[in-house]
mmJSON file of the N, C-alpha and C atoms, coordinates in Angstrom:
{"data_MODEL":{"atom_site":{
"group_PDB":["ATOM","ATOM","ATOM","ATOM","ATOM","ATOM","ATOM","ATOM","ATOM","ATOM","ATOM","ATOM","ATOM","ATOM","ATOM","ATOM","ATOM","ATOM","ATOM","ATOM","ATOM","ATOM","ATOM","ATOM","ATOM","ATOM","ATOM","ATOM","ATOM","ATOM","ATOM","ATOM","ATOM","ATOM","ATOM","ATOM","ATOM","ATOM","ATOM","ATOM","ATOM","ATOM","ATOM","ATOM","ATOM","ATOM","ATOM","ATOM","ATOM","ATOM","ATOM","ATOM","ATOM","ATOM","ATOM","ATOM","ATOM","ATOM","ATOM","ATOM","ATOM","ATOM","ATOM","ATOM","ATOM","ATOM","ATOM","ATOM","ATOM","ATOM","ATOM","ATOM","ATOM","ATOM","ATOM","ATOM","ATOM","ATOM","ATOM","ATOM","ATOM","ATOM","ATOM","ATOM","ATOM","ATOM","ATOM","ATOM","ATOM","ATOM","ATOM","ATOM","ATOM","ATOM","ATOM","ATOM","ATOM","ATOM","ATOM","ATOM","ATOM","ATOM","ATOM","ATOM","ATOM","ATOM","ATOM","ATOM","ATOM","ATOM","ATOM","ATOM","ATOM","ATOM","ATOM","ATOM","ATOM","ATOM","ATOM","ATOM","ATOM","ATOM","ATOM","ATOM","ATOM","ATOM","ATOM","ATOM","ATOM","ATOM","ATOM","ATOM","ATOM","ATOM","ATOM","ATOM","ATOM","ATOM","ATOM","ATOM","ATOM","ATOM","ATOM","ATOM","ATOM","ATOM","ATOM","ATOM","ATOM","ATOM","ATOM","ATOM","ATOM","ATOM","ATOM","ATOM","ATOM","ATOM","ATOM","ATOM","ATOM","ATOM","ATOM","ATOM","ATOM","ATOM","ATOM","ATOM","ATOM","ATOM","ATOM","ATOM","ATOM","ATOM","ATOM","ATOM","ATOM","ATOM","ATOM","ATOM","ATOM","ATOM","ATOM","ATOM","ATOM","ATOM","ATOM","ATOM","ATOM","ATOM","ATOM","ATOM","ATOM","ATOM","ATOM"],
"id":[1,2,3,4,5,6,7,8,9,10,11,12,13,14,15,16,17,18,19,20,21,22,23,24,25,26,27,28,29,30,31,32,33,34,35,36,37,38,39,40,41,42,43,44,45,46,47,48,49,50,51,52,53,54,55,56,57,58,59,60,61,62,63,64,65,66,67,68,69,70,71,72,73,74,75,76,77,78,79,80,81,82,83,84,85,86,87,88,89,90,91,92,93,94,95,96,97,98,99,100,101,102,103,104,105,106,107,108,109,110,111,112,113,114,115,116,117,118,119,120,121,122,123,124,125,126,127,128,129,130,131,132,133,134,135,136,137,138,139,140,141,142,143,144,145,146,147,148,149,150,151,152,153,154,155,156,157,158,159,160,161,162,163,164,165,166,167,168,169,170,171,172,173,174,175,176,177,178,179,180,181,182,183,184,185,186,187,188,189,190,191,192,193,194,195],
"type_symbol":["N","C","C","N","C","C","N","C","C","N","C","C","N","C","C","N","C","C","N","C","C","N","C","C","N","C","C","N","C","C","N","C","C","N","C","C","N","C","C","N","C","C","N","C","C","N","C","C","N","C","C","N","C","C","N","C","C","N","C","C","N","C","C","N","C","C","N","C","C","N","C","C","N","C","C","N","C","C","N","C","C","N","C","C","N","C","C","N","C","C","N","C","C","N","C","C","N","C","C","N","C","C","N","C","C","N","C","C","N","C","C","N","C","C","N","C","C","N","C","C","N","C","C","N","C","C","N","C","C","N","C","C","N","C","C","N","C","C","N","C","C","N","C","C","N","C","C","N","C","C","N","C","C","N","C","C","N","C","C","N","C","C","N","C","C","N","C","C","N","C","C","N","C","C","N","C","C","N","C","C","N","C","C","N","C","C","N","C","C","N","C","C","N","C","C"],
"label_atom_id":["N","CA","C","N","CA","C","N","CA","C","N","CA","C","N","CA","C","N","CA","C","N","CA","C","N","CA","C","N","CA","C","N","CA","C","N","CA","C","N","CA","C","N","CA","C","N","CA","C","N","CA","C","N","CA","C","N","CA","C","N","CA","C","N","CA","C","N","CA","C","N","CA","C","N","CA","C","N","CA","C","N","CA","C","N","CA","C","N","CA","C","N","CA","C","N","CA","C","N","CA","C","N","CA","C","N","CA","C","N","CA","C","N","CA","C","N","CA","C","N","CA","C","N","CA","C","N","CA","C","N","CA","C","N","CA","C","N","CA","C","N","CA","C","N","CA","C","N","CA","C","N","CA","C","N","CA","C","N","CA","C","N","CA","C","N","CA","C","N","CA","C","N","CA","C","N","CA","C","N","CA","C","N","CA","C","N","CA","C","N","CA","C","N","CA","C","N","CA","C","N","CA","C","N","CA","C","N","CA","C","N","CA","C","N","CA","C","N","CA","C","N","CA","C","N","CA","C"],
"label_alt_id":[null,null,null,null,null,null,null,null,null,null,null,null,null,null,null,null,null,null,null,null,null,null,null,null,null,null,null,null,null,null,null,null,null,null,null,null,null,null,null,null,null,null,null,null,null,null,null,null,null,null,null,null,null,null,null,null,null,null,null,null,null,null,null,null,null,null,null,null,null,null,null,null,null,null,null,null,null,null,null,null,null,null,null,null,null,null,null,null,null,null,null,null,null,null,null,null,null,null,null,null,null,null,null,null,null,null,null,null,null,null,null,null,null,null,null,null,null,null,null,null,null,null,null,null,null,null,null,null,null,null,null,null,null,null,null,null,null,null,null,null,null,null,null,null,null,null,null,null,null,null,null,null,null,null,null,null,null,null,null,null,null,null,null,null,null,null,null,null,null,null,null,null,null,null,null,null,null,null,null,null,null,null,null,null,null,null,null,null,null,null,null,null,null,null,null],
"label_comp_id":["UNK","UNK","UNK","UNK","UNK","UNK","UNK","UNK","UNK","UNK","UNK","UNK","UNK","UNK","UNK","UNK","UNK","UNK","UNK","UNK","UNK","UNK","UNK","UNK","UNK","UNK","UNK","UNK","UNK","UNK","UNK","UNK","UNK","UNK","UNK","UNK","UNK","UNK","UNK","UNK","UNK","UNK","UNK","UNK","UNK","UNK","UNK","UNK","UNK","UNK","UNK","UNK","UNK","UNK","UNK","UNK","UNK","UNK","UNK","UNK","UNK","UNK","UNK","UNK","UNK","UNK","UNK","UNK","UNK","UNK","UNK","UNK","UNK","UNK","UNK","UNK","UNK","UNK","UNK","UNK","UNK","UNK","UNK","UNK","UNK","UNK","UNK","UNK","UNK","UNK","UNK","UNK","UNK","UNK","UNK","UNK","UNK","UNK","UNK","UNK","UNK","UNK","UNK","UNK","UNK","UNK","UNK","UNK","UNK","UNK","UNK","UNK","UNK","UNK","UNK","UNK","UNK","UNK","UNK","UNK","UNK","UNK","UNK","UNK","UNK","UNK","UNK","UNK","UNK","UNK","UNK","UNK","UNK","UNK","UNK","UNK","UNK","UNK","UNK","UNK","UNK","UNK","UNK","UNK","UNK","UNK","UNK","UNK","UNK","UNK","UNK","UNK","UNK","UNK","UNK","UNK","UNK","UNK","UNK","UNK","UNK","UNK","UNK","UNK","UNK","UNK","UNK","UNK","UNK","UNK","UNK","UNK","UNK","UNK","UNK","UNK","UNK","UNK","UNK","UNK","UNK","UNK","UNK","UNK","UNK","UNK","UNK","UNK","UNK","UNK","UNK","UNK","UNK","UNK","UNK"],
"label_asym_id":["A","A","A","A","A","A","A","A","A","A","A","A","A","A","A","A","A","A","A","A","A","A","A","A","A","A","A","A","A","A","A","A","A","A","A","A","A","A","A","A","A","A","A","A","A","A","A","A","A","A","A","A","A","A","A","A","A","A","A","A","A","A","A","A","A","A","A","A","A","A","A","A","A","A","A","A","A","A","A","A","A","A","A","A","A","A","A","A","A","A","A","A","A","A","A","A","A","A","A","A","A","A","A","A","A","A","A","A","A","A","A","A","A","A","A","A","A","A","A","A","A","A","A","A","A","A","A","A","A","A","A","A","A","A","A","A","A","A","A","A","A","A","A","A","A","A","A","A","A","A","A","A","A","A","A","A","A","A","A","A","A","A","A","A","A","A","A","A","A","A","A","A","A","A","A","A","A","A","A","A","A","A","A","A","A","A","A","A","A","A","A","A","A","A","A"],
"label_entity_id":["1","1","1","1","1","1","1","1","1","1","1","1","1","1","1","1","1","1","1","1","1","1","1","1","1","1","1","1","1","1","1","1","1","1","1","1","1","1","1","1","1","1","1","1","1","1","1","1","1","1","1","1","1","1","1","1","1","1","1","1","1","1","1","1","1","1","1","1","1","1","1","1","1","1","1","1","1","1","1","1","1","1","1","1","1","1","1","1","1","1","1","1","1","1","1","1","1","1","1","1","1","1","1","1","1","1","1","1","1","1","1","1","1","1","1","1","1","1","1","1","1","1","1","1","1","1","1","1","1","1","1","1","1","1","1","1","1","1","1","1","1","1","1","1","1","1","1","1","1","1","1","1","1","1","1","1","1","1","1","1","1","1","1","1","1","1","1","1","1","1","1","1","1","1","1","1","1","1","1","1","1","1","1","1","1","1","1","1","1","1","1","1","1","1","1"],
"label_seq_id":[1,1,1,2,2,2,3,3,3,4,4,4,5,5,5,6,6,6,7,7,7,8,8,8,9,9,9,10,10,10,11,11,11,12,12,12,13,13,13,14,14,14,15,15,15,16,16,16,17,17,17,18,18,18,19,19,19,20,20,20,21,21,21,22,22,22,23,23,23,24,24,24,25,25,25,26,26,26,27,27,27,28,28,28,29,29,29,30,30,30,31,31,31,32,32,32,33,33,33,34,34,34,35,35,35,36,36,36,37,37,37,38,38,38,39,39,39,40,40,40,41,41,41,42,42,42,43,43,43,44,44,44,45,45,45,46,46,46,47,47,47,48,48,48,49,49,49,50,50,50,51,51,51,52,52,52,53,53,53,54,54,54,55,55,55,56,56,56,57,57,57,58,58,58,59,59,59,60,60,60,61,61,61,62,62,62,63,63,63,64,64,64,65,65,65],
"pdbx_PDB_ins_code":[null,null,null,null,null,null,null,null,null,null,null,null,null,null,null,null,null,null,null,null,null,null,null,null,null,null,null,null,null,null,null,null,null,null,null,null,null,null,null,null,null,null,null,null,null,null,null,null,null,null,null,null,null,null,null,null,null,null,null,null,null,null,null,null,null,null,null,null,null,null,null,null,null,null,null,null,null,null,null,null,null,null,null,null,null,null,null,null,null,null,null,null,null,null,null,null,null,null,null,null,null,null,null,null,null,null,null,null,null,null,null,null,null,null,null,null,null,null,null,null,null,null,null,null,null,null,null,null,null,null,null,null,null,null,null,null,null,null,null,null,null,null,null,null,null,null,null,null,null,null,null,null,null,null,null,null,null,null,null,null,null,null,null,null,null,null,null,null,null,null,null,null,null,null,null,null,null,null,null,null,null,null,null,null,null,null,null,null,null,null,null,null,null,null,null],
"Cartn_x":[82.019,82.331,83.861,84.429,85.46,85.618,84.84,84.543,84.21,83.402,83.352,84.343,85.498,86.534,87.382,87.942,87.926,87.766,86.654,85.615,86.086,86.052,86.52,87.843,88.261,89.901,90.228,90.214,89.771,89.583,87.976,88.081,88.526,89.475,90.315,92.208,91.984,93.017,94.032,93.677,94.783,95.037,96.311,96.565,96.936,96.564,97.028,98.242,99.424,100.9,100.119,99.809,99.455,98.69,97.586,96.313,97.251,97.607,98.507,99.61,99.968,101.33,100.072,99.776,98.137,97.356,97.338,96.393,97.461,98.38,99.914,98.434,98.34,97.583,98.539,98.405,99.681,98.995,99.497,99.605,98.752,98.875,99.096,97.422,97.062,95.627,94.527,94.828,94.022,93.757,94.508,94.738,93.764,93.705,92.426,91.263,91.246,90.233,89.418,89.965,89.304,89.284,89.701,89.383,88.708,88.688,87.569,86.771,85.731,84.665,84.014,84.384,84.59,86.065,86.526,87.463,87.365,87.352,87.562,88.307,88.497,89.014,88.95,89.067,88.939,88.284,87.935,87.23,88.134,89.614,90.15,90.665,91.508,91.347,90.437,89.19,88.083,88.535,88.372,88.205,90.238,90.582,92.374,92.301,91.75,91.229,89.922,88.808,87.96,88.467,89.584,90.645,91.919,91.963,93.132,92.002,91.486,90.014,89.487,89.48,88.308,86.888,86.735,84.758,84.456,83.454,83.042,82.555,83.216,83.237,82.357,81.12,79.612,79.255,80.084,79.91,80.339,82.019,81.898,80.771,80.099,79.013,77.842,77.872,76.494,76.361,75.059,75.025,74.938,75.627,75.326,74.337,73.754,72.45,72.304],
"Cartn_y":[101.008,99.484,99.734,100.913,100.716,100.353,100.241,99.616,98.169,97.998,95.941,95.298,96.333,96.038,95.969,96.884,96.679,95.08,95.266,94.098,92.906,92.705,91.602,90.978,91.525,91.531,91.526,91.606,91.387,90.35,90.475,88.541,87.482,87.255,86.963,86.404,87.633,87.836,88.954,89.225,89.57,91.298,91.539,93.02,93.648,94.846,95.695,95.246,95.603,94.619,93.662,92.451,91.428,91.533,92.328,92.012,92.952,93.684,95.081,93.577,92.174,91.45,90.512,89.898,88.994,89.807,90.874,91.561,92.301,92.663,93.413,94.597,95.094,96.479,97.651,99.124,98.919,99.263,99.365,99.6,101.017,101.874,103.19,103.405,102.183,102.648,101.708,100.762,99.736,100.797,101.485,102.654,103.619,104.289,105.24,104.646,103.45,103.168,103.011,101.775,101.745,103.176,103.541,104.852,106.362,106.7,107.703,106.919,107.701,107.191,107.396,108.921,109.133,108.476,108.211,107.447,106.925,107.039,106.699,105.57,104.271,103.212,102.541,101.963,101.584,100.231,99.233,98.255,97.2,97.482,96.498,96.614,97.198,97.067,96.522,96.804,95.976,94.554,94.502,92.932,92.293,92.709,92.196,91.83,92.803,92.965,92.023,91.66,90.647,89.058,89.041,88.104,87.02,88.481,88.029,88.055,88.519,88.288,87.037,86.358,85.282,85.63,86.87,87.264,87.297,87.731,88.54,89.714,90.1,91.983,92.405,91.502,92.463,92.504,91.479,91.833,93.319,93.957,95.107,96.256,96.498,96.939,96.368,95.434,94.894,95.857,96.451,97.552,96.931,97.541,95.798,96.747,95.755,95.672,96.248],
"Cartn_z":[94.188,93.585,94.408,94.954,95.561,96.5,97.095,98.873,98.504,97.573,97.407,96.851,95.902,95.899,97.082,97.876,99.336,100.065,100.24,100.848,100.689,99.208,98.558,98.594,98.544,98.302,100.141,100.752,102.485,102.938,102.204,102.432,101.85,101.234,100.333,101.189,102.099,102.489,102.023,100.886,100.372,100.675,100.127,100.443,99.435,99.714,98.064,97.571,97.996,97.198,96.39,97.611,96.605,95.484,95.695,94.7,93.448,94.088,92.662,91.782,92.586,92.002,91.125,91.798,91.245,90.141,89.754,88.461,87.563,88.239,87.224,87.183,88.005,88.706,89.13,89.586,90.712,91.759,92.626,94.232,94.542,93.698,93.762,92.859,91.698,91.073,92.509,93.155,93.172,95.195,95.228,96.457,95.88,94.87,94.717,94.092,93.81,93.047,94.541,95.58,97.088,97.393,97.479,98.765,97.956,96.576,96.206,95.126,96.174,95.737,93.687,93.53,91.77,90.838,91.506,91.029,89.108,88.108,87.358,86.872,85.991,85.702,84.426,84.193,82.989,83.267,81.694,82.338,81.813,81.313,81.381,82.402,83.653,84.696,85.945,85.474,86.596,85.868,85.01,84.737,84.92,85.079,85.563,87.032,87.977,89.104,89.777,88.637,89.216,88.861,87.513,87.442,88.469,89.103,90.426,91.581,91.258,93.016,92.616,91.62,90.704,91.575,91.258,91.122,89.614,89.659,88.311,88.406,88.082,87.876,88.143,87.867,88.304,89.929,90.721,92.229,92.745,92.005,92.11,91.893,91.4,91.253,92.257,92.984,93.794,94.903,94.927,96.168,97.454,98.537,99.812,100.623,100.887,102.229,103.134],
"occupancy":[1.0,1.0,1.0,1.0,1.0,1.0,1.0,1.0,1.0,1.0,1.0,1.0,1.0,1.0,1.0,1.0,1.0,1.0,1.0,1.0,1.0,1.0,1.0,1.0,1.0,1.0,1.0,1.0,1.0,1.0,1.0,1.0,1.0,1.0,1.0,1.0,1.0,1.0,1.0,1.0,1.0,1.0,1.0,1.0,1.0,1.0,1.0,1.0,1.0,1.0,1.0,1.0,1.0,1.0,1.0,1.0,1.0,1.0,1.0,1.0,1.0,1.0,1.0,1.0,1.0,1.0,1.0,1.0,1.0,1.0,1.0,1.0,1.0,1.0,1.0,1.0,1.0,1.0,1.0,1.0,1.0,1.0,1.0,1.0,1.0,1.0,1.0,1.0,1.0,1.0,1.0,1.0,1.0,1.0,1.0,1.0,1.0,1.0,1.0,1.0,1.0,1.0,1.0,1.0,1.0,1.0,1.0,1.0,1.0,1.0,1.0,1.0,1.0,1.0,1.0,1.0,1.0,1.0,1.0,1.0,1.0,1.0,1.0,1.0,1.0,1.0,1.0,1.0,1.0,1.0,1.0,1.0,1.0,1.0,1.0,1.0,1.0,1.0,1.0,1.0,1.0,1.0,1.0,1.0,1.0,1.0,1.0,1.0,1.0,1.0,1.0,1.0,1.0,1.0,1.0,1.0,1.0,1.0,1.0,1.0,1.0,1.0,1.0,1.0,1.0,1.0,1.0,1.0,1.0,1.0,1.0,1.0,1.0,1.0,1.0,1.0,1.0,1.0,1.0,1.0,1.0,1.0,1.0,1.0,1.0,1.0,1.0,1.0,1.0,1.0,1.0,1.0,1.0,1.0,1.0],
"B_iso_or_equiv":[0.0,0.0,0.0,0.0,0.0,0.0,0.0,0.0,0.0,0.0,0.0,0.0,0.0,0.0,0.0,0.0,0.0,0.0,0.0,0.0,0.0,0.0,0.0,0.0,0.0,0.0,0.0,0.0,0.0,0.0,0.0,0.0,0.0,0.0,0.0,0.0,0.0,0.0,0.0,0.0,0.0,0.0,0.0,0.0,0.0,0.0,0.0,0.0,0.0,0.0,0.0,0.0,0.0,0.0,0.0,0.0,0.0,0.0,0.0,0.0,0.0,0.0,0.0,0.0,0.0,0.0,0.0,0.0,0.0,0.0,0.0,0.0,0.0,0.0,0.0,0.0,0.0,0.0,0.0,0.0,0.0,0.0,0.0,0.0,0.0,0.0,0.0,0.0,0.0,0.0,0.0,0.0,0.0,0.0,0.0,0.0,0.0,0.0,0.0,0.0,0.0,0.0,0.0,0.0,0.0,0.0,0.0,0.0,0.0,0.0,0.0,0.0,0.0,0.0,0.0,0.0,0.0,0.0,0.0,0.0,0.0,0.0,0.0,0.0,0.0,0.0,0.0,0.0,0.0,0.0,0.0,0.0,0.0,0.0,0.0,0.0,0.0,0.0,0.0,0.0,0.0,0.0,0.0,0.0,0.0,0.0,0.0,0.0,0.0,0.0,0.0,0.0,0.0,0.0,0.0,0.0,0.0,0.0,0.0,0.0,0.0,0.0,0.0,0.0,0.0,0.0,0.0,0.0,0.0,0.0,0.0,0.0,0.0,0.0,0.0,0.0,0.0,0.0,0.0,0.0,0.0,0.0,0.0,0.0,0.0,0.0,0.0,0.0,0.0,0.0,0.0,0.0,0.0,0.0,0.0],
"pdbx_formal_charge":[null,null,null,null,null,null,null,null,null,null,null,null,null,null,null,null,null,null,null,null,null,null,null,null,null,null,null,null,null,null,null,null,null,null,null,null,null,null,null,null,null,null,null,null,null,null,null,null,null,null,null,null,null,null,null,null,null,null,null,null,null,null,null,null,null,null,null,null,null,null,null,null,null,null,null,null,null,null,null,null,null,null,null,null,null,null,null,null,null,null,null,null,null,null,null,null,null,null,null,null,null,null,null,null,null,null,null,null,null,null,null,null,null,null,null,null,null,null,null,null,null,null,null,null,null,null,null,null,null,null,null,null,null,null,null,null,null,null,null,null,null,null,null,null,null,null,null,null,null,null,null,null,null,null,null,null,null,null,null,null,null,null,null,null,null,null,null,null,null,null,null,null,null,null,null,null,null,null,null,null,null,null,null,null,null,null,null,null,null,null,null,null,null,null,null],
"auth_seq_id":[1,1,1,2,2,2,3,3,3,4,4,4,5,5,5,6,6,6,7,7,7,8,8,8,9,9,9,10,10,10,11,11,11,12,12,12,13,13,13,14,14,14,15,15,15,16,16,16,17,17,17,18,18,18,19,19,19,20,20,20,21,21,21,22,22,22,23,23,23,24,24,24,25,25,25,26,26,26,27,27,27,28,28,28,29,29,29,30,30,30,31,31,31,32,32,32,33,33,33,34,34,34,35,35,35,36,36,36,37,37,37,38,38,38,39,39,39,40,40,40,41,41,41,42,42,42,43,43,43,44,44,44,45,45,45,46,46,46,47,47,47,48,48,48,49,49,49,50,50,50,51,51,51,52,52,52,53,53,53,54,54,54,55,55,55,56,56,56,57,57,57,58,58,58,59,59,59,60,60,60,61,61,61,62,62,62,63,63,63,64,64,64,65,65,65],
"auth_comp_id":["UNK","UNK","UNK","UNK","UNK","UNK","UNK","UNK","UNK","UNK","UNK","UNK","UNK","UNK","UNK","UNK","UNK","UNK","UNK","UNK","UNK","UNK","UNK","UNK","UNK","UNK","UNK","UNK","UNK","UNK","UNK","UNK","UNK","UNK","UNK","UNK","UNK","UNK","UNK","UNK","UNK","UNK","UNK","UNK","UNK","UNK","UNK","UNK","UNK","UNK","UNK","UNK","UNK","UNK","UNK","UNK","UNK","UNK","UNK","UNK","UNK","UNK","UNK","UNK","UNK","UNK","UNK","UNK","UNK","UNK","UNK","UNK","UNK","UNK","UNK","UNK","UNK","UNK","UNK","UNK","UNK","UNK","UNK","UNK","UNK","UNK","UNK","UNK","UNK","UNK","UNK","UNK","UNK","UNK","UNK","UNK","UNK","UNK","UNK","UNK","UNK","UNK","UNK","UNK","UNK","UNK","UNK","UNK","UNK","UNK","UNK","UNK","UNK","UNK","UNK","UNK","UNK","UNK","UNK","UNK","UNK","UNK","UNK","UNK","UNK","UNK","UNK","UNK","UNK","UNK","UNK","UNK","UNK","UNK","UNK","UNK","UNK","UNK","UNK","UNK","UNK","UNK","UNK","UNK","UNK","UNK","UNK","UNK","UNK","UNK","UNK","UNK","UNK","UNK","UNK","UNK","UNK","UNK","UNK","UNK","UNK","UNK","UNK","UNK","UNK","UNK","UNK","UNK","UNK","UNK","UNK","UNK","UNK","UNK","UNK","UNK","UNK","UNK","UNK","UNK","UNK","UNK","UNK","UNK","UNK","UNK","UNK","UNK","UNK","UNK","UNK","UNK","UNK","UNK","UNK"],
"auth_asym_id":["A","A","A","A","A","A","A","A","A","A","A","A","A","A","A","A","A","A","A","A","A","A","A","A","A","A","A","A","A","A","A","A","A","A","A","A","A","A","A","A","A","A","A","A","A","A","A","A","A","A","A","A","A","A","A","A","A","A","A","A","A","A","A","A","A","A","A","A","A","A","A","A","A","A","A","A","A","A","A","A","A","A","A","A","A","A","A","A","A","A","A","A","A","A","A","A","A","A","A","A","A","A","A","A","A","A","A","A","A","A","A","A","A","A","A","A","A","A","A","A","A","A","A","A","A","A","A","A","A","A","A","A","A","A","A","A","A","A","A","A","A","A","A","A","A","A","A","A","A","A","A","A","A","A","A","A","A","A","A","A","A","A","A","A","A","A","A","A","A","A","A","A","A","A","A","A","A","A","A","A","A","A","A","A","A","A","A","A","A","A","A","A","A","A","A"],
"auth_atom_id":["N","CA","C","N","CA","C","N","CA","C","N","CA","C","N","CA","C","N","CA","C","N","CA","C","N","CA","C","N","CA","C","N","CA","C","N","CA","C","N","CA","C","N","CA","C","N","CA","C","N","CA","C","N","CA","C","N","CA","C","N","CA","C","N","CA","C","N","CA","C","N","CA","C","N","CA","C","N","CA","C","N","CA","C","N","CA","C","N","CA","C","N","CA","C","N","CA","C","N","CA","C","N","CA","C","N","CA","C","N","CA","C","N","CA","C","N","CA","C","N","CA","C","N","CA","C","N","CA","C","N","CA","C","N","CA","C","N","CA","C","N","CA","C","N","CA","C","N","CA","C","N","CA","C","N","CA","C","N","CA","C","N","CA","C","N","CA","C","N","CA","C","N","CA","C","N","CA","C","N","CA","C","N","CA","C","N","CA","C","N","CA","C","N","CA","C","N","CA","C","N","CA","C","N","CA","C","N","CA","C","N","CA","C","N","CA","C","N","CA","C","N","CA","C","N","CA","C"],
"pdbx_PDB_model_num":[1,1,1,1,1,1,1,1,1,1,1,1,1,1,1,1,1,1,1,1,1,1,1,1,1,1,1,1,1,1,1,1,1,1,1,1,1,1,1,1,1,1,1,1,1,1,1,1,1,1,1,1,1,1,1,1,1,1,1,1,1,1,1,1,1,1,1,1,1,1,1,1,1,1,1,1,1,1,1,1,1,1,1,1,1,1,1,1,1,1,1,1,1,1,1,1,1,1,1,1,1,1,1,1,1,1,1,1,1,1,1,1,1,1,1,1,1,1,1,1,1,1,1,1,1,1,1,1,1,1,1,1,1,1,1,1,1,1,1,1,1,1,1,1,1,1,1,1,1,1,1,1,1,1,1,1,1,1,1,1,1,1,1,1,1,1,1,1,1,1,1,1,1,1,1,1,1,1,1,1,1,1,1,1,1,1,1,1,1,1,1,1,1,1,1]
}}}
């Protein structure tokens, strides 16, 4: 999941700091989600990130081909 969030963020040309500001999620939390595969977060956080990235939250769970 974290790898997908990072990929989407980077594809949109956003830094973690910019995404943090857009989503009202701390940069540290975004870093943890992106870099720690076992990190558990809330549905609310994922929905905020999806909205800030302008994607459906289901894209975070799509397996890379």
